[in-house]
N, C-alpha and C positions, 0 to 999 in steps of 0.2 A: 373484656366483654366480647361477646360473639353473637352474630345473627345467623340464623339458619332458615332457609325457605325451602322446605321439602317440596318435591315436584308432584307428589300425589298423596292421597289419603293413606296409603299403605306405609310410605316412608314417614309421614307425619305421625301416625299411630305408633310406629316402632320407637319413636323418640318420647312420646308423651303419654302413652297408654297407662303405664304404671302410675304416673302422677295423678291422672284423672280418675283411675280406678280406686286410688287411696282416698279420694274425696268424691265418692260416687254421687252424692246429692248435688253439690255445687259444680262438679265437673261434668254433670250429665248432659248439658246442652251441647257443648263442643264435642264431647265423646260421641254422642248420638248422631250429630251432623256428620262427623267424620266416618262413622260406620255406614251411614247411608251413602256417602260419596265413594266409599270403598266398593260398593256394588254398582253405582252409576254416578260418575263424576258430573254429569249434566242434569242431575235430578232437580236441582234448584234453579237452573238457568243455563244459558247457552255459552257462558264464559267460563274459562278455566278457574276453578277455585284457587284461593290464595291462602297459603299457610305461612305462619311466622312464629319462630321460637327465639326468645332472647335469653342468652346465658350470661351469668356473672360468676366468676370464679368456678367455672365448669358446672354450676348449678342452674337449672332452668328457672327463670324468674317470671317470664310472661309468655303466655300461649295465645295466639290469635288465629282465627279462621274466618274467611269471608267467602261468600258465594255470590259474586256480583250478578245482578244489580243490588242485592240485599246488602245490609250493612255488615260491619265487622263485629264478631263476637270475641270477647276478651276474657282471659282467666289469669289470675294472679297466684303464683305458687310461693307461699310464704309471705313475709312482710313486704310492704310497698318499698320500692327502690326508685328514686327519681331518675338516676342515670339510666336504668333499664327502660323506664318509660320513655325517656327522651330518645333512646335508640329505637324503640318500638315505633314511635310516632314517625320518625324519619324513615324507617323501613317501609311502613305503610305508604307514606307520601312518595317515596321513590317509585312505587308501583302504581299508585292511584292518587292523583292530586285532588280528586273529588270522590267522596264517599257519602252515602245517604245517611248513615246512622252508626252508632256504636251501642252495643248491648253487653251487659255483664253485671257482676256484683257492684253495689253502689260506689264504694270508695275508689276502686280501680277505674271504673267507667267515668267518674267525675274527673279524675286526674287525666285520663286520656282526652276527654272533652276540652279541658282547660288548655292543654298543650296543642291540641289539633286546631282549635280556634285561634290561638295565638300565632300559629304557623301559617294558617290559611286565610285568616281574617274573615272566616265564615261567621255567620250568625248561628246560634244554636238555641233549640227549645227542648225542654223536657217533654218527651213524647209519652213515655209510659213509666209509671212507678209501680212495680210489681213486687209481690211477696212470693218467695219460694217456700213451699210447704211440703212437709213429709208426713206420711202415714204408715203406721206399722200394724194397726188393728182398726177395723171398721166398727164404729159404734152403731147401736140399734137406731133405727129411724122409722118414721111413720110412712109406710109404703102406700103410694097412691094407686089408683086403678091402672091396669095395664100390665105389660110384660116386658122384661129385659131380654134382648136377644142380639145375636151377631147380625150385622148387616149382610145382605146378599146383593148380587148384581141386579136383582129386581128393584132394589132401593137406590140404585145409582143416580137416577134423575133427582130425587129429593135430597140425597146426600150432597150432590153438587149444588143444588139450590140453597140449602142450609149453609154450606161452607162459604158460598159467595156472599150471603147475607152476613155471616159471621165475620168475614174478612173486612167488610165495609164497617161493621160496628166497632171493630178494634182499630180502625183507621189504617189498615194494611191490605188494601184491595189487591186481588189477583186477577189476572187475565183469563177469561173463559176461552182458552185456546186448546189446541190439540194436546199439548204437553200437560196442561191442567187436567183435561179429561182422562188422559192415560194414567196420570198419577192417582186420581180418584179410583179408577178401575183397579189398578194394581194394589192399592191399599185395601180395597174391599176383598179382592181375591186372596190377599195375604192375611185376612182375618183381623184387621186392625180397627175397623169401625164397628161400633156397637150403638144400639138404639133402644129407646124406651117407646113402646107402641101401645097406644090406647085407641083402638079402632084404626087410627093412622099414626104415623111416626110423629111424636111430639117433642122428642129431645134426642140428641146424639152426643157421642164422645169418641175419642180415638186414643188407642194406646200406642206409645212411641218410645224411641230411644232406650232399648233394653241395655242394661249393664249387667255385671256379674250377679248382683244381689237385688237390683231394683228396676223399675220401669216408670216412665212418665205418662201422664194423661194430658191431652190438649184437645183443641177444637171442640170444647164443650159448648153446645149451643141449643137453646130453646127459643123457638119463635115467640114473639111478643104475646100473641093470643093464647099461648099455653103456659105463660109464666105465672109464678105464685101459686102453682098447683102441686109442687113437689116433684115434678118430673126431672128437673136438672139434678136435684139431690139424689134421686133414685138412680139415674143412669151413672152418675159418678160413684155412688156407693157400690153399686153392683159391679161396675168395671174394676173398681179398687179390689173388691173381693176376688174377682176373676184373676187379677194379676197376682195377688197373694196366694191364691189356690194353685197357681201354676208353678209355685216354688220360689217366687221372689219374696224377699223379706220386707220390702218397703215399696211404696209408690210416691211419686212426687208430682207436683203441679205448680204452675204459676197462676197467681190471681191478682187482679187489679186492686191495689190498696185503696183507691178512691171509691171503691164500691163496697161499703160496709155490709151489705146484704150477702153478697157472694162470699166474702171473707168469713162471716158468721156461719154460713151454711157449711162451708168446708171444715171449719173448726168443730162444728157439731158432729160431723161425720167421723172426725178423728184426726184431721190434718193439723200439724203443728208447724208454726212459723219457724223458718231456719234463718233466712236473711232477706234483705231487700235487694232487688235486682232491677236496674233501671235501663232505660233506653233514651238516648239523646238523638235528635235529628238535626242534621246540619243543613244550612241554607246559604247558598252563595249570595254574597252581597252584589246587588246590581249597581253598575256604574252609570252615572248620568252622561248621556252623550249630547253634545251641543248640536 
């Protein structure tokens, strides 16, 4: 068995890109994060990203990527192997005795959480139970009033406001600082944000993580006063069409499995469930001092 910790995104992708591209849907998250880090290694934070690859019999078994202070993302290549997971957990612990969370496909994430809490004595809570969905064709839907369009820098203020509200709703708040402001502006300039406008902007979504054949959608947000009017459905439907028309053969997105309304909406659009993807948050146990 062997551990490898590539020093940067380029070295990491040289090792794992073929594996992640063969499983474009489930490998999209780590592949997309690495591609972003390839352009700017400090995009997600001011700490060096961490990359981990676990080999068994010269085959890659586990792939991990973390952008501190964010949690670690984990991908399993092939069937689960307990020895590989033990080595992976130890490798992460050798670099970070404290991590905030782990995210990935349900089975592998549960196994990591079990071994991590056993090693660190941390408490753990299930933070998010998400479904990974894939779409290849957009179904017809009832179009609400308004228009779908790409966001411009004139929309920057409201895009920021909506994203901050969105991050609070999903319990993953971001700091409204210079880096966040710069990222929003850069994403708008690069044509990644789209909106549904009905007199004013009533819903937004963002396209992210392009792979050879697909692309993902995230940051789907409709303010409470504009919900149940079809705007979220509209912006996701039209952005999905936009991605397919650009030459991609499929789109993906994550949705909260505890929200039957959003899951139903995405399925009506044409999204099909692929697998469960979960997130566990780790909490340090407090020691009582006399």
